[in-house]
C-alpha positions as CSV (number, residue, x, y, z in Angstrom):
1,X,43.4,-51.5,-30.7
2,X,43.3,-54.5,-28.4
3,X,46.1,-56.8,-27.4
4,X,46.0,-60.4,-28.2
5,X,47.5,-63.5,-26.9
6,X,47.3,-67.2,-27.5
7,X,44.9,-69.2,-25.5
8,X,46.3,-71.6,-23.0
9,X,44.6,-74.5,-20.8
10,X,44.0,-71.9,-17.7
11,X,41.6,-70.0,-20.2
12,X,39.0,-72.7,-20.1
13,X,36.7,-70.9,-17.9
14,X,36.9,-67.8,-19.8
15,X,36.2,-69.8,-23.0
16,X,33.1,-71.2,-21.5
17,X,31.9,-67.7,-20.7
18,X,32.6,-66.9,-24.4
19,X,31.0,-70.1,-25.5
20,X,27.8,-69.0,-23.7
21,X,28.1,-65.4,-25.3
22,X,28.4,-66.9,-28.6
23,X,25.4,-69.3,-28.2
24,X,23.3,-66.4,-26.8
25,X,24.5,-63.9,-29.5
26,X,20.9,-62.2,-29.5
27,X,20.9,-61.6,-25.7
28,X,17.5,-63.3,-25.3
29,X,19.0,-65.8,-22.7
30,X,17.4,-68.8,-24.2
31,X,19.3,-71.3,-21.9
32,X,21.0,-70.8,-18.6
33,X,24.8,-71.1,-18.7
34,X,24.8,-74.3,-16.5
35,X,22.2,-75.9,-18.7
36,X,24.0,-74.9,-22.0
37,X,27.3,-76.1,-20.8
38,X,25.9,-79.4,-19.7
39,X,24.8,-80.0,-23.3
40,X,27.0,-82.5,-25.0
41,X,26.4,-80.9,-28.3
42,X,27.8,-77.6,-26.8
43,X,30.5,-78.7,-24.4
44,X,32.2,-80.7,-27.0
45,X,33.8,-77.2,-28.0
46,X,35.4,-77.1,-24.5
47,X,35.6,-80.5,-22.8
48,X,39.1,-81.3,-22.1
49,X,40.5,-77.8,-23.3
50,X,43.4,-77.5,-24.3
51,X,44.2,-80.7,-26.3
52,X,47.2,-80.9,-28.8
53,X,45.0,-80.1,-31.7
54,X,43.1,-77.2,-30.0
55,X,44.3,-73.6,-30.5
56,X,42.8,-70.0,-30.0
57,X,43.4,-66.6,-29.2
58,X,42.1,-64.1,-26.6
59,X,41.6,-60.3,-26.9
60,X,42.6,-58.3,-24.0
61,X,41.5,-54.7,-22.9
62,X,44.1,-52.1,-21.8
63,X,44.2,-53.5,-18.3
64,X,44.9,-57.1,-19.6
65,X,41.4,-58.6,-18.9
66,X,40.1,-60.8,-21.5
67,X,37.2,-59.3,-23.4
68,X,36.8,-61.9,-26.3
69,X,38.1,-65.2,-27.7
70,X,38.1,-67.3,-30.9
71,X,39.3,-70.8,-30.8
72,X,39.0,-73.9,-32.7
73,X,38.9,-77.6,-32.1
74,X,39.4,-80.5,-34.6
75,X,36.4,-82.6,-34.1
76,X,36.0,-86.1,-35.3
77,X,33.4,-87.6,-37.7
78,X,32.0,-89.8,-34.9
79,X,31.3,-86.8,-32.8
80,X,31.1,-83.8,-35.2
81,X,30.2,-80.2,-34.3
82,X,27.5,-78.0,-35.5
83,X,30.1,-76.6,-38.2
84,X,31.7,-80.0,-39.1
85,X,32.7,-80.2,-42.8
86,X,35.3,-83.0,-42.9
87,X,37.8,-84.9,-40.7
88,X,40.9,-82.8,-39.9
89,X,39.2,-79.4,-40.6
90,X,39.1,-77.3,-37.4
91,X,35.9,-75.7,-36.4
92,X,36.0,-72.4,-34.8
93,X,33.9,-70.6,-32.0
94,X,34.0,-66.8,-31.6
95,X,32.7,-64.9,-28.6
96,X,33.2,-61.2,-27.7
97,X,31.8,-59.6,-24.5
98,X,28.6,-57.6,-25.4
99,X,30.3,-54.2,-24.4
100,X,33.0,-54.7,-26.8
101,X,30.9,-55.7,-30.0
102,X,30.9,-53.7,-33.2
103,X,34.4,-52.3,-32.3
104,X,36.5,-54.7,-34.5
105,X,37.4,-57.1,-31.7
106,X,35.7,-60.1,-33.4
107,X,37.3,-59.2,-36.8
108,X,40.7,-59.0,-35.1
109,X,40.2,-62.3,-33.2
110,X,38.9,-64.1,-36.4
111,X,41.8,-63.0,-38.5
112,X,44.4,-64.0,-35.8
113,X,42.8,-67.5,-35.4
114,X,42.8,-68.0,-39.2
115,X,46.6,-67.1,-39.3
116,X,47.2,-69.6,-36.4
117,X,45.4,-72.4,-38.2
118,X,47.2,-71.8,-41.5
119,X,50.5,-71.7,-39.6
120,X,49.5,-75.0,-38.0
121,X,49.0,-76.4,-41.5
122,X,45.3,-76.2,-41.9
123,X,43.9,-75.6,-45.2
124,X,40.5,-74.9,-44.3
125,X,38.5,-73.7,-41.2
126,X,34.8,-74.0,-40.6
127,X,31.9,-72.7,-38.3
128,X,28.3,-72.8,-37.8
129,X,26.3,-69.7,-37.7
130,X,22.5,-68.9,-37.3
131,X,21.4,-66.7,-40.3
132,X,19.8,-64.2,-38.0
133,X,23.1,-63.6,-36.3
134,X,24.8,-60.3,-37.3
135,X,28.2,-62.1,-37.3
136,X,27.4,-63.9,-40.4
137,X,28.1,-60.8,-42.3
138,X,31.6,-60.6,-40.6
139,X,32.3,-64.2,-41.7
140,X,31.2,-63.5,-45.2
141,X,33.3,-60.4,-45.4
142,X,36.2,-62.4,-44.2
143,X,36.0,-65.0,-47.0
144,X,33.8,-67.8,-45.5
145,X,31.3,-69.2,-47.8
146,X,28.2,-71.3,-47.1
147,X,28.8,-74.9,-47.6
148,X,25.5,-76.2,-46.4
149,X,22.3,-74.9,-44.6
150,X,20.1,-76.2,-42.0
151,X,16.7,-74.8,-41.0
152,X,18.1,-71.7,-39.1
153,X,21.8,-71.9,-39.6
154,X,24.6,-72.2,-42.1
155,X,27.8,-74.3,-42.2
156,X,30.5,-72.0,-43.5
157,X,34.0,-72.7,-44.6
158,X,37.2,-70.7,-45.4
159,X,40.2,-71.8,-47.3
160,X,43.3,-70.5,-45.7
161,X,45.8,-69.2,-48.3
């Protein structure tokens, strides 16, 4: 079992690493880190982290080193993220170091973040996932449903009870 802690402003650099991991889920390194993080569509998930509406959790190994993160931002209608569903609905990002995948870390992070969002008064949470990404099965198993579909990806939402 991994330890969890809430994300803080100083975690921005690690979140950037996890954003790259999430974007490069297949491991084919489609875009270099610098280019990916310079993309306005992508860096909106981190720019100015941690704003008052932002929240997240980190998974830590036995030595206290971060191995994964799940966080959300509430993005506005004028600059929506890939998984935007409505104003005020947080959009999450999940990244786990490849060595730690398929060991329950992602599920633990996802559940913890949904609990945080619920505690903070959110009724729903959303995300965008490419259909070929194995993580889509995780999201479905955790109660996310497809709200809309694009060419290669789905926007999914979960009602927080």
